[in-house]
C-alpha positions, 0 to 999 in steps of 0.5 A: 795410227802411225805405221811402218809397213812392209808387204810380202805375199799379200800380207802387210806387216805394220808397227803401230804407235799412237800419239800417246806412245802406246804401241803394238810391236807387229800388226799383220793385215790382210785385206780388212783383217788384222792380227796384233802381236806383242812380243815380251822378253820378260813379264808382260807388265804393260799391254796398254798398247795391245788393249787400246788396239783391240778396243779400237779395231775390235771388228777387224781383229782376228787375233791379238796375242802376246808372244813370250814367257807369259804368253804364247811360247816363241817356239809355238808362235814360229810354228803357227800358220798365219794364213790359217788364223786369217781364214778361221777368222773369216769363218767367224771363229772367235778370237783366241785361236792361238790360245786354242792351238797352244792348249792343244799342243800342250796335250799332244 
């Protein structure tokens, strides 16, 4: 995995690109837990990088999400408490918490 890394408040923020040029825009890492974030400004046509990442790191992923028009809206993404997503995963709540948050907010 080729990464560019920044660390802040105990989180590593990484960019991932394979030799085959499959990418994930952002990977947050805290300890051995990961959150993969793919940002799309239009139609989410190519999610090969995200799909490859999910398969390779399936035991470490807390969440994999697409942010943009066909995924989690940017305004809701900005409101997420990333620390809570990591904590919930550590309690073995299944991936998809961002989807659950999105659906819950839609009904408020």
